[in-house]
N, CA, C and O atoms as a GROMACS GRO file, in nm:
protein
  660
    1MET      N    1  15.509  18.928   3.720
    1MET     CA    2  15.442  18.814   3.668
    1MET      C    3  15.297  18.856   3.726
    1MET      O    4  15.276  18.869   3.847
    2ASN      N    5  15.215  18.872   3.644
    2ASN     CA    6  15.087  18.837   3.802
    2ASN      C    7  15.036  18.740   3.741
    2ASN      O    8  15.055  18.702   3.625
    3SER      N    9  14.958  18.693   3.833
    3SER     CA   10  14.913  18.521   3.855
    3SER      C   11  14.786  18.514   3.929
    3SER      O   12  14.780  18.535   4.051
    4LEU      N   13  14.667  18.482   3.845
    4LEU     CA   14  14.540  18.470   3.939
    4LEU      C   15  14.534  18.326   3.991
    4LEU      O   16  14.577  18.220   3.945
    5LEU      N   17  14.442  18.370   4.145
    5LEU     CA   18  14.428  18.210   4.195
    5LEU      C   19  14.272  18.222   4.232
    5LEU      O   20  14.189  18.303   4.276
    6THR      N   21  14.282  18.110   4.194
    6THR     CA   22  14.083  18.127   4.195
    6THR      C   23  14.084  17.976   4.334
    6THR      O   24  14.170  17.891   4.357
    7VAL      N   25  13.959  17.999   4.391
    7VAL     CA   26  13.955  17.965   4.540
    7VAL      C   27  13.848  17.886   4.504
    7VAL      O   28  13.758  17.935   4.435
    8ILE      N   29  13.843  17.763   4.542
    8ILE     CA   30  13.709  17.703   4.561
    8ILE      C   31  13.706  17.634   4.682
    8ILE      O   32  13.785  17.577   4.757
    9SER      N   33  13.601  17.657   4.678
    9SER     CA   34  13.557  17.597   4.821
    9SER      C   35  13.459  17.482   4.832
    9SER      O   36  13.352  17.495   4.772
   10ILE      N   37  13.482  17.370   4.902
   10ILE     CA   38  13.389  17.254   4.850
   10ILE      C   39  13.367  17.190   4.976
   10ILE      O   40  13.455  17.144   5.049
   11ASP      N   41  13.206  17.190   5.005
   11ASP     CA   42  13.232  17.124   5.139
   11ASP      C   43  13.189  16.988   5.138
   11ASP      O   44  13.092  16.946   5.076
   12VAL      N   45  13.281  16.910   5.221
   12VAL     CA   46  13.303  16.786   5.213
   12VAL      C   47  13.266  16.734   5.361
   12VAL      O   48  13.338  16.647   5.410
   13THR      N   49  13.139  16.793   5.446
   13THR     CA   50  13.129  16.725   5.572
   13THR      C   51  12.976  16.666   5.517
   13THR      O   52  12.883  16.702   5.444
   14PRO      N   53  13.028  16.512   5.636
   14PRO     CA   54  12.957  16.418   5.606
   14PRO      C   55  12.792  16.459   5.653
   14PRO      O   56  12.757  16.535   5.743
   15VAL      N   57  12.715  16.387   5.565
   15VAL     CA   58  12.535  16.393   5.644
   15VAL      C   59  12.561  16.308   5.742
   15VAL      O   60  12.611  16.196   5.738
   16THR      N   61  12.506  16.396   5.866
   16THR     CA   62  12.492  16.328   5.997
   16THR      C   63  12.361  16.274   6.008
   16THR      O   64  12.375  16.164   6.059
   17ASN      N   65  12.257  16.294   5.988
   17ASN     CA   66  12.165  16.272   5.998
   17ASN      C   67  12.095  16.133   5.965
   17ASN      O   68  12.007  16.076   6.030
   18MET      N   69  12.149  16.100   5.865
   18MET     CA   70  12.142  15.970   5.806
   18MET      C   71  12.151  15.826   5.882
   18MET      O   72  12.247  15.786   5.948
   19ASN      N   73  12.038  15.762   5.860
   19ASN     CA   74  12.073  15.639   5.959
   19ASN      C   75  12.132  15.539   5.893
   19ASN      O   76  12.078  15.488   5.795
   20MET      N   77  12.225  15.509   5.928
   20MET     CA   78  12.341  15.449   5.870
   20MET      C   79  12.369  15.300   5.939
   20MET      O   80  12.479  15.247   5.926
   21LYS      N   81  12.266  15.242   6.010
   21LYS     CA   82  12.258  15.101   6.085
   21LYS      C   83  12.252  14.993   5.983
   21LYS      O   84  12.172  14.981   5.891
   22ILE      N   85  12.363  14.906   6.020
   22ILE     CA   86  12.381  14.797   5.969
   22ILE      C   87  12.287  14.683   6.064
   22ILE      O   88  12.300  14.673   6.186
   23ASN      N   89  12.206  14.616   5.995
   23ASN     CA   90  12.119  14.524   6.070
   23ASN      C   91  12.156  14.367   6.034
   23ASN      O   92  12.090  14.318   5.942
   24PRO      N   93  12.236  14.300   6.083
   24PRO     CA   94  12.283  14.191   6.003
   24PRO      C   95  12.210  14.078   5.962
   24PRO      O   96  12.133  14.045   6.053
   25LYS      N   97  12.202  14.016   5.880
   25LYS     CA   98  12.107  13.947   5.812
   25LYS      C   99  12.008  13.974   5.749
   25LYS      O  100  11.954  13.886   5.682
   26GLN      N  101  11.939  14.149   5.754
   26GLN     CA  102  11.874  14.168   5.720
   26GLN      C  103  11.872  14.316   5.613
   26GLN      O  104  11.764  14.343   5.561
   27GLY      N  105  11.998  14.410   5.584
   27GLY     CA  106  12.042  14.498   5.491
   27GLY      C  107  12.076  14.624   5.608
   27GLY      O  108  12.083  14.613   5.731
   28ILE      N  109  12.089  14.704   5.550
   28ILE     CA  110  12.114  14.869   5.612
   28ILE      C  111  12.058  14.919   5.575
   28ILE      O  112  12.018  14.915   5.458
   29ASP      N  113  12.010  15.043   5.722
   29ASP     CA  114  11.955  15.145   5.666
   29ASP      C  115  11.822  15.108   5.670
   29ASP      O  116  11.789  15.005   5.728
   30GLN      N  117  11.728  15.192   5.605
   30GLN     CA  118  11.578  15.129   5.560
   30GLN      C  119  11.619  14.978   5.444
   30GLN      O  120  11.525  14.900   5.435
   31LEU      N  121  11.683  14.959   5.403
   31LEU     CA  122  11.689  14.851   5.301
   31LEU      C  123  11.694  14.681   5.384
   31LEU      O  124  11.742  14.639   5.489
   32LEU      N  125  11.627  14.628   5.286
   32LEU     CA  126  11.588  14.493   5.346
   32LEU      C  127  11.678  14.348   5.209
   32LEU      O  128  11.696  14.350   5.088
   33PHE      N  129  11.693  14.302   5.258
   33PHE     CA  130  11.739  14.211   5.161
   33PHE      C  131  11.601  14.183   5.094
   33PHE      O  132  11.503  14.227   5.156
   34GLY      N  133  11.579  14.120   4.984
   34GLY     CA  134  11.424  14.076   4.874
   34GLY      C  135  11.383  14.206   4.861
   34GLY      O  136  11.269  14.211   4.814
   35MET      N  137  11.437  14.328   4.886
   35MET     CA  138  11.308  14.446   4.818
   35MET      C  139  11.375  14.423   4.640
   35MET      O  140  11.471  14.375   4.580
   36LYS      N  141  11.271  14.481   4.621
   36LYS     CA  142  11.321  14.510   4.457
   36LYS      C  143  11.328  14.670   4.437
   36LYS      O  144  11.284  14.753   4.516
   37ARG      N  145  11.392  14.696   4.318
   37ARG     CA  146  11.435  14.824   4.217
   37ARG      C  147  11.355  14.923   4.311
   37ARG      O  148  11.392  15.000   4.400
   38ALA      N  149  11.208  14.886   4.249
   38ALA     CA  150  11.091  15.005   4.242
   38ALA      C  151  11.117  15.032   4.402
   38ALA      O  152  11.133  15.151   4.430
   39ASP      N  153  11.123  14.934   4.513
   39ASP     CA  154  11.138  14.959   4.655
   39ASP      C  155  11.208  15.035   4.717
   39ASP      O  156  11.177  15.100   4.817
   40VAL      N  157  11.357  15.029   4.636
   40VAL     CA  158  11.480  15.110   4.708
   40VAL      C  159  11.458  15.252   4.656
   40VAL      O  160  11.486  15.350   4.726
   41GLU      N  161  11.402  15.262   4.516
   41GLU     CA  162  11.399  15.396   4.474
   41GLU      C  163  11.301  15.466   4.535
   41GLU      O  164  11.330  15.584   4.559
   42ALA      N  165  11.148  15.414   4.579
   42ALA     CA  166  11.073  15.467   4.612
   42ALA      C  167  11.177  15.553   4.764
   42ALA      O  168  11.147  15.662   4.814
   43LEU      N  169  11.305  15.457   4.810
   43LEU     CA  170  11.351  15.510   4.993
   43LEU      C  171  11.444  15.625   4.901
   43LEU      O  172  11.443  15.747   4.916
   44TYR      N  173  11.500  15.566   4.831
   44TYR     CA  174  11.599  15.662   4.781
   44TYR      C  175  11.610  15.763   4.643
   44TYR      O  176  11.707  15.832   4.611
   45GLY      N  177  11.493  15.751   4.580
   45GLY     CA  178  11.523  15.772   4.452
   45GLY      C  179  11.615  15.701   4.376
   45GLY      O  180  11.697  15.615   4.408
   46LYS      N  181  11.582  15.762   4.249
   46LYS     CA  182  11.642  15.703   4.137
   46LYS      C  183  11.826  15.676   4.148
   46LYS      O  184  11.891  15.766   4.199
   47PRO      N  185  11.888  15.570   4.105
   47PRO     CA  186  12.056  15.593   4.173
   47PRO      C  187  12.140  15.701   4.087
   47PRO      O  188  12.120  15.755   3.978
   48ASP      N  189  12.228  15.708   4.166
   48ASP     CA  190  12.324  15.823   4.107
   48ASP      C  191  12.390  15.784   3.941
   48ASP      O  192  12.409  15.860   3.846
   49LYS      N  193  12.413  15.630   3.952
   49LYS     CA  194  12.510  15.548   3.854
   49LYS      C  195  12.415  15.389   3.869
   49LYS      O  196  12.394  15.342   3.981
   50GLN      N  197  12.375  15.333   3.770
   50GLN     CA  198  12.352  15.207   3.734
   50GLN      C  199  12.405  15.141   3.672
   50GLN      O  200  12.450  15.208   3.579
   51PHE      N  201  12.442  15.007   3.659
   51PHE     CA  202  12.507  14.915   3.544
   51PHE      C  203  12.486  14.787   3.590
   51PHE      O  204  12.493  14.766   3.711
   52LYS      N  205  12.461  14.694   3.508
   52LYS     CA  206  12.513  14.587   3.487
   52LYS      C  207  12.625  14.494   3.485
   52LYS      O  208  12.671  14.479   3.372
   53ASP      N  209  12.715  14.389   3.631
   53ASP     CA  210  12.783  14.339   3.595
   53ASP      C  211  12.810  14.228   3.532
   53ASP      O  212  12.722  14.172   3.466
   54ASP      N  213  12.925  14.181   3.542
   54ASP     CA  214  12.968  14.021   3.437
   54ASP      C  215  12.806  13.929   3.433
   54ASP      O  216  12.739  13.926   3.330
   55ASP      N  217  12.775  13.879   3.524
   55ASP     CA  218  12.652  13.817   3.579
   55ASP      C  219  12.558  13.903   3.554
   55ASP      O  220  12.495  13.901   3.660
   56GLN      N  221  12.501  13.985   3.478
   56GLN     CA  222  12.387  14.025   3.436
   56GLN      C  223  12.314  14.089   3.585
   56GLN      O  224  12.192  14.093   3.570
   57ASN      N  225  12.353  14.135   3.711
   57ASN     CA  226  12.308  14.151   3.828
   57ASN      C  227  12.348  14.313   3.781
   57ASN      O  228  12.446  14.352   3.717
   58VAL      N  229  12.217  14.402   3.848
   58VAL     CA  230  12.194  14.494   3.852
   58VAL      C  231  12.249  14.571   3.947
   58VAL      O  232  12.226  14.533   4.062
   59ILE      N  233  12.340  14.704   3.930
   59ILE     CA  234  12.391  14.752   4.042
   59ILE      C  235  12.357  14.921   4.052
   59ILE      O  236  12.379  14.997   3.958
   60TYR      N  237  12.308  14.958   4.162
   60TYR     CA  238  12.260  15.051   4.178
   60TYR      C  239  12.392  15.159   4.286
   60TYR      O  240  12.435  15.136   4.398
   61LEU      N  241  12.415  15.249   4.211
   61LEU     CA  242  12.509  15.351   4.332
   61LEU      C  243  12.456  15.489   4.390
   61LEU      O  244  12.383  15.558   4.319
   62TYR      N  245  12.482  15.520   4.484
   62TYR     CA  246  12.374  15.647   4.577
   62TYR      C  247  12.541  15.676   4.595
   62TYR      O  248  12.639  15.610   4.630
   63ASN      N  249  12.516  15.804   4.554
   63ASN     CA  250  12.676  15.853   4.623
   63ASN      C  251  12.698  15.950   4.777
   63ASN      O  252  12.797  15.978   4.843
   64SER      N  253  12.535  15.984   4.794
   64SER     CA  254  12.530  16.039   4.915
   64SER      C  255  12.518  15.921   5.040
   64SER      O  256  12.562  15.936   5.154
   65GLN      N  257  12.470  15.836   5.003
   65GLN     CA  258  12.486  15.729   5.097
   65GLN      C  259  12.596  15.624   5.080
   65GLN      O  260  12.601  15.510   5.126
   66GLN      N  261  12.677  15.688   5.006
   66GLN     CA  262  12.819  15.570   4.976
   66GLN      C  263  12.770  15.457   4.952
   66GLN      O  264  12.845  15.376   5.007
   67LEU      N  265  12.659  15.387   4.883
   67LEU     CA  266  12.601  15.265   4.874
   67LEU      C  267  12.638  15.217   4.718
   67LEU      O  268  12.638  15.294   4.621
   68ARG      N  269  12.672  15.071   4.713
   68ARG     CA  270  12.639  14.976   4.636
   68ARG      C  271  12.573  14.887   4.631
   68ARG      O  272  12.625  14.787   4.680
   69LEU      N  273  12.435  14.867   4.575
   69LEU     CA  274  12.344  14.793   4.592
   69LEU      C  275  12.346  14.715   4.478
   69LEU      O  276  12.376  14.766   4.370
   70THR      N  277  12.308  14.550   4.491
   70THR     CA  278  12.339  14.463   4.384
   70THR      C  279  12.217  14.380   4.414
   70THR      O  280  12.183  14.329   4.521
   71PHE      N  281  12.147  14.375   4.271
   71PHE     CA  282  12.014  14.285   4.236
   71PHE      C  283  12.016  14.185   4.190
   71PHE      O  284  12.026  14.193   4.068
   72TYR      N  285  12.008  14.040   4.245
   72TYR     CA  286  12.088  13.948   4.164
   72TYR      C  287  11.972  13.922   4.049
   72TYR      O  288  11.855  13.950   4.072
   73GLU      N  289  12.014  13.868   3.929
   73GLU     CA  290  11.975  13.848   3.797
   73GLU      C  291  11.889  13.725   3.844
   73GLU      O  292  11.770  13.742   3.817
   74ASP      N  293  11.917  13.608   3.905
   74ASP     CA  294  11.890  13.507   3.902
   74ASP      C  295  11.773  13.499   4.012
   74ASP      O  296  11.702  13.398   4.013
   75GLU      N  297  11.757  13.575   4.079
   75GLU     CA  298  11.653  13.582   4.186
   75GLU      C  299  11.530  13.696   4.167
   75GLU      O  300  11.492  13.765   4.261
   76ASP      N  301  11.478  13.706   4.040
   76ASP     CA  302  11.420  13.800   3.987
   76ASP      C  303  11.461  13.953   4.051
   76ASP      O  304  11.382  14.036   4.094
   77PHE      N  305  11.597  13.964   4.044
   77PHE     CA  306  11.637  14.125   4.095
   77PHE      C  307  11.640  14.157   4.195
   77PHE      O  308  11.662  14.273   4.230
   78ARG      N  309  11.612  14.041   4.283
   78ARG     CA  310  11.575  14.142   4.434
   78ARG      C  311  11.720  14.166   4.483
   78ARG      O  312  11.820  14.115   4.434
   79LEU      N  313  11.716  14.264   4.604
   79LEU     CA  314  11.875  14.309   4.657
   79LEU      C  315  11.914  14.194   4.740
   79LEU      O  316  11.840  14.136   4.819
   80GLY      N  317  12.026  14.170   4.717
   80GLY     CA  318  12.106  14.062   4.787
   80GLY      C  319  12.240  14.119   4.842
   80GLY      O  320  12.284  14.068   4.945
   81TYR      N  321  12.308  14.220   4.782
   81TYR     CA  322  12.433  14.259   4.868
   81TYR      C  323  12.425  14.410   4.876
   81TYR      O  324  12.371  14.481   4.790
   82CYS      N  325  12.489  14.458   4.995
   82CYS     CA  326  12.483  14.554   4.981
   82CYS      C  327  12.681  14.636   5.052
   82CYS      O  328  12.726  14.634   5.167
   83ILE      N  329  12.734  14.683   4.945
   83ILE     CA  330  12.836  14.738   5.000
   83ILE      C  331  12.830  14.920   5.011
   83ILE      O  332  12.768  14.993   4.934
   84SER      N  333  12.946  14.977   5.172
   84SER     CA  334  12.951  15.087   5.183
   84SER      C  335  13.056  15.130   5.266
   84SER      O  336  13.095  15.062   5.361
   85SER      N  337  13.112  15.259   5.230
   85SER     CA  338  13.214  15.300   5.312
   85SER      C  339  13.141  15.453   5.366
   85SER      O  340  13.220  15.546   5.380
   86HIS      N  341  13.054  15.469   5.382
   86HIS     CA  342  12.997  15.591   5.472
   86HIS      C  343  13.013  15.580   5.575
   86HIS      O  344  12.993  15.483   5.647
   87PRO      N  345  13.075  15.732   5.611
   87PRO     CA  346  13.148  15.733   5.758
   87PRO      C  347  13.011  15.718   5.920
   87PRO      O  348  13.033  15.690   6.038
   88ALA      N  349  12.881  15.751   5.850
   88ALA     CA  350  12.760  15.709   5.976
   88ALA      C  351  12.760  15.533   5.962
   88ALA      O  352  12.699  15.494   6.062
   89LEU      N  353  12.794  15.441   5.901
   89LEU     CA  354  12.737  15.298   5.936
   89LEU      C  355  12.806  15.315   6.062
   89LEU      O  356  12.909  15.368   6.104
   90ALA      N  357  12.702  15.243   6.108
   90ALA     CA  358  12.682  15.164   6.255
   90ALA      C  359  12.636  15.046   6.281
   90ALA      O  360  12.530  15.007   6.233
   91LEU      N  361  12.729  14.952   6.383
   91LEU     CA  362  12.704  14.781   6.389
   91LEU      C  363  12.653  14.822   6.551
   91LEU      O  364  12.729  14.881   6.628
   92PHE      N  365  12.544  14.790   6.580
   92PHE     CA  366  12.489  14.774   6.732
   92PHE      C  367  12.528  14.890   6.832
   92PHE      O  368  12.574  14.903   6.945
   93GLU      N  369  12.473  14.981   6.704
   93GLU     CA  370  12.512  15.161   6.764
   93GLU      C  371  12.649  15.199   6.769
   93GLU      O  372  12.679  15.307   6.819
   94SER      N  373  12.740  15.120   6.722
   94SER     CA  374  12.914  15.189   6.738
   94SER      C  375  12.949  15.233   6.592
   94SER      O  376  12.930  15.134   6.521
   95LYS      N  377  12.991  15.336   6.517
   95LYS     CA  378  13.035  15.352   6.441
   95LYS      C  379  13.168  15.247   6.388
   95LYS      O  380  13.257  15.208   6.462
   96ILE      N  381  13.157  15.218   6.267
   96ILE     CA  382  13.267  15.120   6.261
   96ILE      C  383  13.397  15.170   6.139
   96ILE      O  384  13.502  15.105   6.146
   97ILE      N  385  13.389  15.266   6.048
   97ILE     CA  386  13.449  15.344   5.956
   97ILE      C  387  13.547  15.395   6.043
   97ILE      O  388  13.521  15.474   6.134
   98GLY      N  389  13.678  15.346   6.014
   98GLY     CA  390  13.802  15.434   6.052
   98GLY      C  391  13.815  15.366   6.196
   98GLY      O  392  13.869  15.439   6.280
   99ARG      N  393  13.792  15.289   6.222
   99ARG     CA  394  13.790  15.215   6.349
   99ARG      C  395  13.900  15.114   6.318
   99ARG      O  396  13.922  15.090   6.200
  100THR      N  397  13.976  15.049   6.418
  100THR     CA  398  14.050  14.904   6.403
  100THR      C  399  13.967  14.797   6.425
  100THR      O  400  13.888  14.784   6.518
  101VAL      N  401  13.993  14.708   6.322
  101VAL     CA  402  13.932  14.567   6.331
  101VAL      C  403  13.908  14.479   6.418
  101VAL      O  404  13.799  14.427   6.440
  102GLU      N  405  14.036  14.454   6.488
  102GLU     CA  406  14.032  14.407   6.631
  102GLU      C  407  13.955  14.483   6.717
  102GLU      O  408  13.890  14.418   6.799
  103THR      N  409  13.946  14.596   6.719
  103THR     CA  410  13.851  14.659   6.797
  103THR      C  411  13.721  14.626   6.796
  103THR      O  412  13.660  14.595   6.898
  104VAL      N  413  13.653  14.632   6.636
  104VAL     CA  414  13.506  14.617   6.650
  104VAL      C  415  13.489  14.486   6.640
  104VAL      O  416  13.373  14.448   6.653
  105LYS      N  417  13.590  14.387   6.615
  105LYS     CA  418  13.581  14.264   6.635
  105LYS      C  419  13.536  14.172   6.771
  105LYS      O  420  13.471  14.068   6.782
  106SER      N  421  13.610  14.272   6.881
  106SER     CA  422  13.636  14.231   6.998
  106SER      C  423  13.470  14.286   7.051
  106SER      O  424  13.408  14.210   7.126
  107GLU      N  425  13.421  14.385   7.018
  107GLU     CA  426  13.278  14.449   7.082
  107GLU      C  427  13.194  14.371   7.035
  107GLU      O  428  13.108  14.323   7.108
  108LEU      N  429  13.201  14.333   6.855
  108LEU     CA  430  13.098  14.226   6.844
  108LEU      C  431  13.111  14.073   6.898
  108LEU      O  432  13.036  13.984   6.858
  109LEU      N  433  13.198  14.055   6.981
  109LEU     CA  434  13.183  13.924   7.102
  109LEU      C  435  13.021  13.908   7.169
  109LEU      O  436  12.940  13.823   7.206
  110LYS      N  437  13.042  14.061   7.155
  110LYS     CA  438  12.889  14.034   7.309
  110LYS      C  439  12.780  14.012   7.213
  110LYS      O  440  12.674  13.968   7.259
  111HIS      N  441  12.789  14.035   7.083
  111HIS     CA  442  12.635  13.988   7.042
  111HIS      C  443  12.670  13.835   6.986
  111HIS      O  444  12.567  13.785   6.940
  112GLN      N  445  12.768  13.756   6.978
  112GLN     CA  446  12.795  13.654   6.952
  112GLN      C  447  12.847  13.644   6.772
  112GLN      O  448  12.833  13.545   6.700
  113ILE      N  449  12.901  13.762   6.737
  113ILE     CA  450  12.983  13.766   6.622
  113ILE      C  451  13.116  13.716   6.665
  113ILE      O  452  13.202  13.801   6.686
  114LYS      N  453  13.149  13.574   6.684
  114LYS     CA  454  13.282  13.521   6.683
  114LYS      C  455  13.428  13.510   6.584
  114LYS      O  456  13.544  13.554   6.586
  115SER      N  457  13.337  13.418   6.493
  115SER     CA  458  13.391  13.345   6.393
  115SER      C  459  13.433  13.432   6.275
  115SER      O  460  13.347  13.457   6.190
  116TRP      N  461  13.540  13.476   6.262
  116TRP     CA  462  13.628  13.540   6.127
  116TRP      C  463  13.719  13.464   6.050
  116TRP      O  464  13.814  13.397   6.091
  117GLU      N  465  13.660  13.493   5.873
  117GLU     CA  466  13.819  13.442   5.814
  117GLU      C  467  13.871  13.566   5.716
  117GLU      O  468  13.814  13.631   5.629
  118LYS      N  469  13.991  13.569   5.767
  118LYS     CA  470  14.085  13.678   5.719
  118LYS      C  471  14.157  13.616   5.576
  118LYS      O  472  14.207  13.504   5.570
  119GLU      N  473  14.152  13.716   5.459
  119GLU     CA  474  14.189  13.689   5.357
  119GLU      C  475  14.256  13.816   5.336
  119GLU      O  476  14.202  13.924   5.357
  120ASP      N  477  14.380  13.799   5.293
  120ASP     CA  478  14.474  13.906   5.261
  120ASP      C  479  14.537  13.986   5.140
  120ASP      O  480  14.649  13.960   5.096
  121PHE      N  481  14.465  14.074   5.095
  121PHE     CA  482  14.533  14.160   4.908
  121PHE      C  483  14.624  14.273   4.979
  121PHE      O  484  14.622  14.343   5.081
  122ASP      N  485  14.698  14.252   4.874
  122ASP     CA  486  14.808  14.333   4.858
  122ASP      C  487  14.798  14.455   4.964
  122ASP      O  488  14.867  14.427   5.062
  123LEU      N  489  14.734  14.584   4.977
  123LEU     CA  490  14.727  14.652   5.108
  123LEU      C  491  14.587  14.629   5.198
  123LEU      O  492  14.563  14.665   5.313
  124ALA      N  493  14.492  14.546   5.090
  124ALA     CA  494  14.333  14.545   5.207
  124ALA      C  495  14.363  14.389   5.250
  124ALA      O  496  14.441  14.302   5.212
  125GLU      N  497  14.253  14.401   5.358
  125GLU     CA  498  14.214  14.265   5.421
  125GLU      C  499  14.043  14.276   5.428
  125GLU      O  500  13.961  14.368   5.431
  126ASN      N  501  14.039  14.152   5.429
  126ASN     CA  502  13.878  14.129   5.459
  126ASN      C  503  13.869  14.042   5.585
  126ASN      O  504  13.940  13.942   5.582
  127HIS      N  505  13.806  14.060   5.678
  127HIS     CA  506  13.771  13.995   5.779
  127HIS      C  507  13.639  13.952   5.735
  127HIS      O  508  13.570  14.046   5.697
  128PHE      N  509  13.585  13.836   5.729
  128PHE     CA  510  13.442  13.742   5.696
  128PHE      C  511  13.390  13.686   5.822
  128PHE      O  512  13.464  13.640   5.909
  129ASN      N  513  13.258  13.690   5.831
  129ASN     CA  514  13.207  13.635   5.965
  129ASN      C  515  13.059  13.582   5.829
  129ASN      O  516  12.983  13.657   5.768
  130GLU      N  517  13.068  13.437   5.824
  130GLU     CA  518  12.979  13.384   5.745
  130GLU      C  519  12.847  13.402   5.793
  130GLU      O  520  12.768  13.475   5.734
  131ASP      N  521  12.818  13.344   5.891
  131ASP     CA  522  12.673  13.347   5.978
  131ASP      C  523  12.582  13.460   5.965
  131ASP      O  524  12.460  13.456   5.968
  132ASN      N  525  12.649  13.548   5.951
  132ASN     CA  526  12.604  13.671   5.909
  132ASN      C  527  12.601  13.771   5.764
  132ASN      O  528  12.537  13.874   5.744
  133TRP      N  529  12.690  13.702   5.681
  133TRP     CA  530  12.763  13.684   5.562
  133TRP      C  531  12.786  13.861   5.544
  133TRP      O  532  12.728  13.937   5.467
  134LEU      N  533  12.886  13.889   5.637
  134LEU     CA  534  12.945  14.002   5.676
  134LEU      C  535  13.082  14.048   5.674
  134LEU      O  536  13.152  13.994   5.759
  135ILE      N  537  13.143  14.139   5.595
  135ILE     CA  538  13.296  14.162   5.557
  135ILE      C  539  13.338  14.294   5.628
  135ILE      O  540  13.259  14.389   5.624
  136LEU      N  541  13.424  14.303   5.673
  136LEU     CA  542  13.471  14.436   5.699
  136LEU      C  543  13.639  14.422   5.627
  136LEU      O  544  13.727  14.338   5.645
  137GLN      N  545  13.635  14.512   5.563
  137GLN     CA  546  13.778  14.523   5.477
  137GLN      C  547  13.857  14.690   5.522
  137GLN      O  548  13.839  14.811   5.506
  138SER      N  549  13.938  14.605   5.576
  138SER     CA  550  14.050  14.737   5.649
  138SER      C  551  14.151  14.751   5.525
  138SER      O  552  14.161  14.683   5.423
  139GLU      N  553  14.237  14.887   5.579
  139GLU     CA  554  14.348  14.920   5.514
  139GLU      C  555  14.424  14.969   5.626
  139GLU      O  556  14.378  15.012   5.732
  140PHE      N  557  14.536  14.960   5.597
  140PHE     CA  558  14.646  14.997   5.724
  140PHE      C  559  14.590  14.996   5.829
  140PHE      O  560  14.606  15.096   5.900
  141ASN      N  561  14.507  14.891   5.877
  141ASN     CA  562  14.428  14.865   6.016
  141ASN      C  563  14.330  14.933   6.041
  141ASN      O  564  14.280  14.916   6.152
  142GLN      N  565  14.294  14.991   5.988
  142GLN     CA  566  14.159  15.058   5.996
  142GLN      C  567  14.042  15.021   5.867
  142GLN      O  568  14.069  15.019   5.747
  143ILE      N  569  13.901  14.991   5.932
  143ILE     CA  570  13.825  14.960   5.874
  143ILE      C  571  13.809  15.086   5.779
  143ILE      O  572  13.841  15.201   5.809
  144VAL      N  573  13.753  15.045   5.660
  144VAL     CA  574  13.735  15.136   5.554
  144VAL      C  575  13.624  15.091   5.463
  144VAL      O  576  13.582  15.167   5.375
  145LYS      N  577  13.580  14.985   5.478
  145LYS     CA  578  13.443  14.953   5.399
  145LYS      C  579  13.327  14.817   5.476
  145LYS      O  580  13.360  14.766   5.583
  146VAL      N  581  13.217  14.781   5.415
  146VAL     CA  582  13.141  14.689   5.502
  146VAL      C  583  13.094  14.655   5.396
  146VAL      O  584  13.066  14.726   5.299
  147GLU      N  585  13.083  14.549   5.409
  147GLU     CA  586  12.982  14.468   5.235
  147GLU      C  587  12.856  14.347   5.333
  147GLU      O  588  12.898  14.250   5.396
  148LEU      N  589  12.749  14.372   5.327
  148LEU     CA  590  12.679  14.290   5.392
  148LEU      C  591  12.599  14.209   5.257
  148LEU      O  592  12.581  14.270   5.151
  149GLY      N  593  12.550  14.053   5.276
  149GLY     CA  594  12.517  14.017   5.210
  149GLY      C  595  12.361  13.938   5.235
  149GLY      O  596  12.360  13.897   5.351
  150ALA      N  597  12.247  13.909   5.172
  150ALA     CA  598  12.192  13.835   5.221
  150ALA      C  599  12.252  13.678   5.266
  150ALA      O  600  12.344  13.620   5.207
  151VAL      N  601  12.179  13.628   5.378
  151VAL     CA  602  12.230  13.488   5.377
  151VAL      C  603  12.126  13.394   5.362
  151VAL      O  604  12.006  13.414   5.380
  152ILE      N  605  12.183  13.291   5.327
  152ILE     CA  606  12.153  13.149   5.255
  152ILE      C  607  12.091  13.047   5.362
  152ILE      O  608  12.140  13.009   5.467
  153LYS      N  609  11.966  13.013   5.303
  153LYS     CA  610  11.907  12.890   5.440
  153LYS      C  611  11.851  12.795   5.332
  153LYS      O  612  11.828  12.832   5.217
  154ASN      N  613  11.832  12.670   5.377
  154ASN     CA  614  11.797  12.548   5.326
  154ASN      C  615  11.890  12.502   5.209
  154ASN      O  616  11.859  12.435   5.111
  155GLN      N  617  12.030  12.561   5.246
  155GLN     CA  618  12.105  12.510   5.140
  155GLN      C  619  12.112  12.616   5.011
  155GLN      O  620  12.218  12.676   4.995
  156ASP      N  621  12.018  12.637   4.932
  156ASP     CA  622  12.068  12.713   4.771
  156ASP      C  623  11.954  12.813   4.784
  156ASP      O  624  11.929  12.887   4.688
  157GLU      N  625  11.868  12.822   4.919
  157GLU     CA  626  11.756  12.981   4.891
  157GLU      C  627  11.772  13.036   4.961
  157GLU      O  628  11.800  12.992   5.072
  158PHE      N  629  11.762  13.174   4.934
  158PHE     CA  630  11.795  13.314   5.001
  158PHE      C  631  11.708  13.332   5.174
  158PHE      O  632  11.594  13.289   5.191
  159ASP      N  633  11.764  13.379   5.250
  159ASP     CA  634  11.637  13.394   5.371
  159ASP      C  635  11.596  13.600   5.344
  159ASP      O  636  11.627  13.699   5.411
  160TRP      N  637  11.524  13.583   5.227
  160TRP     CA  638  11.465  13.722   5.190
  160TRP      C  639  11.389  13.766   5.322
  160TRP      O  640  11.317  13.694   5.391
  161LYS      N  641  11.426  13.922   5.345
  161LYS     CA  642  11.354  13.988   5.478
  161LYS      C  643  11.227  14.064   5.481
  161LYS      O  644  11.137  14.081   5.563
  162PHE      N  645  11.264  14.125   5.301
  162PHE     CA  646  11.161  14.200   5.291
  162PHE      C  647  10.998  14.138   5.259
  162PHE      O  648  10.996  14.079   5.151
  163GLY      N  649  10.901  14.139   5.310
  163GLY     CA  650  10.810  14.103   5.269
  163GLY      C  651  10.738  14.029   5.400
  163GLY      O  652  10.618  14.004   5.395
  164LYS      N  653  10.801  14.002   5.492
  164LYS     CA  654  10.793  13.909   5.578
  164LYS      C  655  10.730  13.982   5.658
  164LYS      O  656  10.731  14.105   5.649
  165LYS      N  657  10.646  13.897   5.772
  165LYS     CA  658  10.557  13.969   5.877
  165LYS      C  659  10.623  13.947   6.017
  165LYS      O  660  10.572  13.995   6.118
   0.00000   0.00000   0.00000
């Protein structure tokens, strides 16, 4: 009996020259909260996928950056939320994906990021810092995803960073 074996080689090497720095209260990489879709597209091009969520917010997905961006419908479609699991994500010069939550949280103390709320979901845990609207999501005690949102000032008004001097 003859069998045919086909070998497929897939390059799964992460992009290492990409700046995926998390800027608390501001955004990720070159992205600033308050940008419009055209501003983001000028940086990253058209998204790999685009759709609307249940609240009619526009969602952009960028595969190579492993970014999910939310443009809020009720805020004139300004960028208000970022989610990423990119292995190069760094917060204060330290990569965080794949590290333990406790190690990262202890390092963040020197940057005055202290207060965390923990929420358990079956396999995942969310560690939320409200002052910076930052979520570290972990599975099996390792950070697998980071969520960062625009912060709110003056009760119901967002503190948009794009366009500020």
